[in-house]
C-alpha positions in Angstrom: 35.8 10.2 -42.7 39.1 10.9 -44.6 40.5 12.8 -41.6 40.7 9.6 -39.5 43.7 7.3 -39.5 43.6 4.2 -41.6 44.8 2.3 -38.5 41.1 2.2 -37.5 40.5 -0.1 -40.5 42.4 -2.8 -38.6 40.5 -2.7 -35.4 36.9 -3.3 -34.2 35.1 -1.8 -31.2 35.0 -4.0 -28.0 32.0 -6.3 -28.2 32.0 -6.8 -24.4 31.8 -3.0 -23.8 29.2 -2.6 -26.5 26.9 -5.2 -24.8 27.3 -3.5 -21.4 26.5 -0.1 -23.0 23.4 -1.5 -24.7 22.2 -3.0 -21.5 22.6 0.4 -19.7 20.8 2.2 -22.5 17.8 -0.2 -22.3 17.7 0.1 -18.5 17.7 3.9 -18.8 14.7 3.6 -21.2 12.8 1.6 -18.6 13.4 -2.0 -19.8 13.9 -4.7 -17.2 17.3 -5.9 -18.4 19.7 -8.2 -16.7 23.2 -7.5 -17.9 25.6 -10.4 -17.9 28.2 -8.9 -20.2 30.5 -7.1 -17.8 33.6 -8.9 -16.6 33.9 -7.4 -13.1 33.1 -8.7 -9.6 29.9 -7.4 -8.0 31.7 -7.4 -4.6 33.0 -4.0 -3.3 36.7 -3.2 -2.9 37.7 -4.5 0.5 37.7 -1.9 3.3 41.4 -2.0 4.1 42.2 -1.2 0.4 39.8 1.7 0.3 41.3 3.0 3.6 44.8 2.8 2.2 43.7 5.1 -0.7 42.0 7.5 1.8 45.2 7.7 3.8 47.3 8.3 0.7 45.0 11.3 -0.2 45.3 12.6 3.3 49.1 12.2 3.2 49.3 14.3 0.0 50.4 11.4 -2.1 48.7 13.0 -5.1 51.7 14.0 -7.3 53.2 12.5 -10.4 55.1 9.2 -9.7 57.7 7.4 -11.6 56.3 6.4 -15.0 56.6 2.7 -14.3 55.1 2.8 -10.7 56.1 3.8 -7.2 58.9 1.8 -5.6 56.6 0.5 -2.9 54.2 -1.1 -5.4 57.0 -2.5 -7.5 58.5 -4.2 -4.4 55.0 -5.5 -3.4 54.8 -7.0 -6.9 58.3 -8.6 -6.7 57.2 -10.1 -3.3 54.0 -11.4 -4.7 55.7 -13.2 -7.6 58.2 -14.8 -5.2 55.6 -15.7 -2.6 52.8 -17.0 -4.9 54.6 -18.1 -8.1 58.2 -18.9 -7.0 59.5 -16.3 -9.5 62.4 -14.1 -8.7 62.3 -10.6 -10.2 64.0 -7.3 -9.4 62.1 -4.0 -9.3 63.7 -2.9 -12.6 62.0 -6.0 -14.2 58.5 -4.7 -13.2 56.2 -2.2 -14.8 52.9 -0.8 -13.4 50.3 0.4 -15.9 46.8 1.8 -16.1 45.2 -1.7 -16.0 46.3 -4.9 -17.5 45.1 -3.8 -20.9 47.6 -1.0 -21.1 50.4 -3.3 -20.0 49.6 -5.8 -22.8 49.3 -2.9 -25.3 52.6 -1.4 -24.3 54.3 -4.8 -24.8 52.9 -5.2 -28.2 53.7 -1.7 -29.3 57.2 -2.0 -28.0 58.0 -5.3 -29.9 55.8 -5.7 -33.0 57.1 -4.9 -36.4 55.0 -5.0 -39.6 54.3 -8.6 -40.5 55.2 -10.1 -37.1 52.7 -12.8 -36.1 51.1 -13.3 -32.7 49.5 -16.7 -31.9 46.3 -16.3 -30.0 44.3 -19.3 -28.8 40.6 -18.9 -29.6 38.2 -18.3 -27.9 40.2 -15.2 -26.9 39.7 -12.0 -25.0 38.3 -9.6 -27.6 41.2 -7.1 -27.2 44.1 -9.4 -28.0 43.8 -9.5 -31.8 42.8 -5.9 -32.0 45.8 -4.7 -30.1 48.1 -6.8 -32.3 46.5 -5.3 -35.4 46.9 -1.8 -34.0 50.6 -2.5 -33.4 50.9 -3.5 -37.1 51.2 -7.2 -36.5 49.2 -10.2 -37.7 47.0 -12.0 -35.2 47.0 -15.7 -35.8 44.0 -17.3 -34.1 44.2 -21.0 -33.3 40.8 -22.6 -32.6 40.6 -24.5 -29.3 37.4 -26.4 -29.3 35.2 -27.5 -26.4 36.4 -31.0 -27.2 39.8 -30.0 -25.7 38.4 -27.9 -23.0 39.0 -24.7 -25.0 42.7 -25.2 -24.4 45.6 -24.9 -26.9 47.0 -28.3 -27.8 50.8 -28.8 -28.3 50.4 -30.0 -31.9 48.2 -27.0 -32.8 50.8 -24.6 -31.3 53.6 -26.3 -33.3 51.6 -26.1 -36.5 50.9 -22.3 -36.0 54.5 -21.3 -35.4 56.3 -19.8 -38.4 59.6 -17.8 -38.8 57.5 -14.7 -38.4 56.0 -15.7 -35.0 57.0 -13.2 -32.3 54.6 -14.0 -29.4 52.1 -16.5 -28.2 49.5 -15.2 -25.8 48.3 -17.5 -23.1 45.4 -16.6 -20.8 44.6 -18.9 -17.8 42.1 -18.9 -16.4 40.5 -17.7 -19.6 38.3 -14.9 -20.5 35.8 -15.9 -22.1 35.7 -19.6 -21.3 37.0 -19.9 -17.7 39.3 -22.7 -18.9 42.5 -23.0 -16.9 45.7 -25.0 -17.8 47.1 -27.5 -15.4 50.8 -27.7 -14.8 51.1 -30.7 -17.1 49.1 -29.0 -19.9 51.4 -25.9 -19.6 54.5 -28.1 -19.6 53.4 -29.7 -22.9 53.1 -26.2 -24.5 56.4 -24.9 -23.0 58.1 -28.1 -24.4 57.1 -26.9 -27.9 58.2 -23.4 -27.3 61.7 -24.5 -26.1 62.2 -25.7 -29.7 61.5 -22.2 -31.1 63.8 -19.7 -29.4 62.5 -16.8 -31.5 59.0 -17.1 -29.9 58.2 -15.2 -26.7 55.4 -15.9 -24.2 52.9 -13.3 -23.1 50.9 -14.8 -20.2 47.8 -13.0 -19.0 47.3 -14.2 -15.4 44.6 -11.7 -14.4 42.2 -14.4 -13.1 45.0 -16.3 -11.3 43.2 -16.4 -7.9 39.7 -17.2 -9.3 39.9 -21.0 -9.5 37.7 -23.7 -8.1 37.4 -27.4 -7.2 41.0 -27.6 -5.8 42.5 -26.4 -9.1 46.2 -25.4 -8.7 47.3 -22.4 -10.7 50.7 -22.3 -12.3 52.2 -19.8 -14.8 54.6 -20.6 -17.8 57.8 -19.1 -16.4 57.2 -21.1 -13.2 56.6 -24.3 -15.1 59.6 -24.0 -17.4 62.4 -21.8 -16.0 64.2 -22.0 -19.3 61.6 -19.7 -20.7 62.0 -17.1 -18.0 64.1 -14.7 -20.1 61.5 -14.6 -22.9 58.3 -14.5 -20.9 56.3 -11.5 -19.9 54.0 -12.3 -17.0 51.1 -10.0 -16.8 48.7 -9.6 -13.8 46.8 -7.0 -11.9 44.4 -6.2 -9.0 41.2 -5.8 -11.0 39.5 -9.1 -10.6 40.6 -10.9 -7.4 40.8 -7.6 -5.4 37.5 -6.2 -6.9 39.4 -3.1 -8.1 38.3 -2.9 -11.8 37.8 0.9 -11.7 41.1 1.6 -9.9 42.9 0.6 -13.2 46.1 -1.0 -11.9 47.8 -3.8 -13.9 51.4 -4.9 -13.9 53.9 -7.1 -15.5 57.4 -8.6 -15.0 59.9 -9.6 -17.6 63.4 -9.0 -19.1 64.9 -5.6 -18.2 65.2 -4.4 -21.8 61.6 -5.2 -22.6 60.3 -3.5 -19.4 62.4 -0.4 -20.4 60.9 -0.3 -23.8 57.4 -0.6 -22.4 58.2 2.2 -20.0 59.3 4.4 -22.9 55.9 3.7 -24.6 54.0 4.5 -21.4 56.1 7.7 -20.8 54.8 9.1 -24.1 51.2 8.0 -23.7 49.7 8.1 -20.2 52.8 8.5 -18.0 52.3 7.1 -14.5 49.2 5.3 -13.3 47.0 7.1 -10.7 49.1 7.7 -7.6 46.2 7.0 -5.2 45.3 3.7 -7.0 48.9 2.6 -6.7 48.9 3.0 -2.9 45.7 1.1 -2.7 47.3 -1.7 -4.8 50.2 -1.9 -2.3 47.7 -2.7 0.4 45.9 -5.1 -1.8 49.0 -7.2 -2.5 50.6 -6.9 1.0 47.4 -6.9 3.1 45.0 -9.7 4.1 44.1 -12.2 1.4 41.4 -14.2 3.2 38.5 -12.5 1.5 39.5 -14.1 -1.9 38.6 -17.6 -0.7 35.3 -16.2 0.6 34.5 -14.6 -2.7 35.5 -17.8 -4.6 33.0 -19.8 -2.6 30.2 -17.6 -3.8 31.6 -17.6 -7.4 31.7 -21.4 -7.4 28.1 -21.6 -6.2 27.1 -19.2 -8.9 29.0 -21.2 -11.5 27.4 -24.4 -10.5 23.9 -22.8 -10.6 24.4 -21.3 -14.1 25.9 -24.4 -15.6 23.1 -26.6 -14.3 20.3 -24.2 -15.4 21.8 -23.6 -18.8 22.2 -27.3 -19.5 18.4 -27.6 -18.9 17.7 -25.1 -21.8 16.7 -26.5 -25.2 19.6 -26.3 -27.6 22.2 -25.2 -25.1 25.3 -27.1 -24.0 27.4 -25.5 -21.2 30.8 -26.9 -20.1 31.9 -26.4 -16.5 34.9 -24.1 -16.4 37.9 -24.4 -13.9 38.1 -20.7 -13.1 37.4 -17.0 -13.8 33.7 -16.0 -13.6 32.5 -16.8 -17.1 30.8 -19.7 -18.8 30.9 -20.2 -22.5 27.9 -22.3 -23.6 27.3 -23.5 -27.1 24.0 -22.4 -28.8 24.5 -24.6 -31.8 21.2 -26.4 -31.1 19.3 -23.1 -31.6 20.8 -22.3 -35.0 18.2 -22.4 -37.8 15.2 -22.0 -35.5 12.9 -19.0 -35.5 12.5 -16.6 -32.6 9.2 -15.2 -31.4 9.8 -12.0 -33.4 9.8 -14.1 -36.6 13.5 -13.7 -37.1 15.4 -16.9 -38.1 18.5 -17.4 -36.0 21.4 -17.8 -38.4 24.3 -17.4 -36.0 25.2 -16.6 -32.4 24.9 -12.9 -32.9 21.3 -13.4 -33.9 20.8 -15.5 -30.8 22.0 -12.9 -28.3 20.2 -10.1 -30.1 16.9 -11.9 -30.0 17.5 -13.0 -26.4 18.0 -9.4 -25.4 14.9 -8.2 -27.3 12.6 -11.0 -26.1 13.7 -11.5 -22.5 15.9 -8.6 -21.6 19.1 -10.7 -20.9 22.3 -9.2 -22.2 25.1 -11.6 -23.0 28.0 -11.5 -25.5 28.0 -13.5 -28.7 30.8 -16.1 -29.1 31.9 -15.1 -32.6 33.3 -11.9 -31.0 35.7 -14.1 -29.1 36.7 -16.0 -32.2 34.6 -19.2 -31.8 30.9 -19.7 -32.2 28.1 -20.5 -32.2 28.3 -19.7 -28.5 27.9 -16.9 -26.0 29.6 -15.7 -22.9 27.9 -15.1 -19.6 29.6 -13.4 -16.7 28.3 -14.8 -13.4 30.0 -12.0 -11.4 26.5 -10.7 -10.4 24.1 -11.4 -7.6 22.7 -14.9 -7.5 19.1 -13.9 -7.7 19.7 -12.1 -11.0 21.6 -15.1 -12.4 18.8 -17.4 -11.5 16.2 -15.1 -13.1 18.4 -14.7 -16.2 18.8 -18.4 -16.6 15.0 -18.9 -16.3 14.6 -16.3 -19.1 17.1 -18.1 -21.3 15.3 -21.4 -20.7 12.0 -19.7 -21.6 13.5 -18.1 -24.7 15.0 -21.3 -26.0 11.7 -23.1 -25.4 10.0 -20.5 -27.5 12.1 -21.1 -30.6 10.5 -23.0 -33.4 
C-alpha cells in the first residue's frame, strides 16, 4: 500500500505474538490447543501489589505523572539497584516506561544514527533486531550455538566490533534460551568491551530473579565498574512479579542518555499508567518471598519439560539456567515427513505441523535467529506441560 511508510519494509511482525494469536484463534474455533508461546507467568499478581493499585485508585492517584515516572517509583528503583545489584544511581539516572520494550526502544531511538551497528547475540528476543532496524540502525547478529550454552564468546564479540558499532545487547537470563551468564563469563565479555570505548552496553535483565540450581545473577555494570558510564541497565516488574499486563519497565544509566530517552517518551506515550506505577512501588518495596516459591515451581516444570523432550525422537533439549523457556533442537526431524504428507524442511515446518497434528503451539527457532529449533515457555500449569510434551513425543514418533 503506497500510503504506508517504507520503514515497515525494515521490520517483521512479532513471531511470539503471532503464535499466541493463532493458538487463541484455534481455541475459539473449538480446537484443543495447548499454547506454549506466551512469555508470561501463569501465577496471578500478588495480592499486596493488587491492593496497592486499588488504594491508588481510591486515593485519586489517577492523573498524569512526570513523563519518566513518579518520584516514589524512581526511588524504589534506585533502592532496588543498590540493594540487589550493588549499583548506585540517582533518581535523575532512572526512567520508567510502558514495559521494558518501550524502554529499549526509547534508548535505540535516542542514540542510533543511520549506519550504526548493534551487536545482538543469537538466539535473541525477536524484538531486538526489529527495533534496531526501525531506529535506522544495522542489527549485527552473532550466532551463539548450543555448544557454548547459547552464550556470546569473547572472541566472537571482538570479531563483531567495528568502528560503526554503537551498542551490544546482552540478555541474561535469555529469552528464548534461558541461558544465563556467570560472573566470570560476563567479565570475559566486559574485558573485550574495555578495549572499545565507543561501544555501549544495553543489558536486558528482565528475568533477573528467575534463576535455578543456585545460579548467582550478576549484571555487567556490577561486574565491571569501568563500564558503568556507558551501560544502560534495563529491568522491569513483568516477569518476577507476574505483572505482564501492568506494563512497567525501567532503566538506569547516564543522565544525558536518560534525558534523551525521556524526550522520546514525552512525544510518544508520555507517562506510564499512574496506577501501575504505584503497584510497582509496592512490588519493589514489598515482600519478595513469593519469588522463591514461584521459582521452585518453575524449576520443577523446567526439569519435567527437559526430561520429556529429550525422550522425543529427533529432539535434543539443553537444560537452561534461568527464565522460563527451553530451546530444544529439532534438527533430528528435518527431512522427515509429517502425518499430513508434508516434508519437514525447516523448524517453521516443524512447529506448523506440530500445531496442526497435535494442537501444541510453540515458536520456531529461526524467528530468534538460530534454528532448527523451537522455543517452549513452561510458564503454564504442569498438567498442560506434561500433556503437551506427550503430544510432542507422539508427533515426533509419527514422522517418517
